[in-house]
C-alpha angles and dihedrals in degrees: 000000000000133000092352094309131109108231125212118230090233142006121263118279118226117198120197102198093186090059095032095232137121128198137180116237139180116260116266090029113153110247089215091057091047091052091051093046094050095041091238116187091239110119123227129192121161094011093204103085101265107102109041095224092129099051112150131189110228109218097179136005102029087151088061094065126085114269120278118253126214093255091054092047091050092050092049091049091047087056092047091243120154104251091204091064107020136072138173107252091211090062101047133098118194116239099165144343115333137174121198145159136206111275096211 
């Protein structure tokens, strides 16, 4: 506890099972930025939630991603992705540990 804030012992861990790598990131980090910085094999196209190129399947920690907006939900449904398991990487902020793989 410092300056009125509860501090975590460590930063969130993000595991890319497709690429077999894990990294520690600051909270509220954009998943899209992290994928670019780590040269993840996840493809991106429009990067604004319209195309569905960056669909991921969240294996663990879905509750640790920012909430899903209506545009993201619509794009996932348009791509026949299961909205209970899938997200658009370009629309997510990381709030805790997650584990995911490429959907396609």
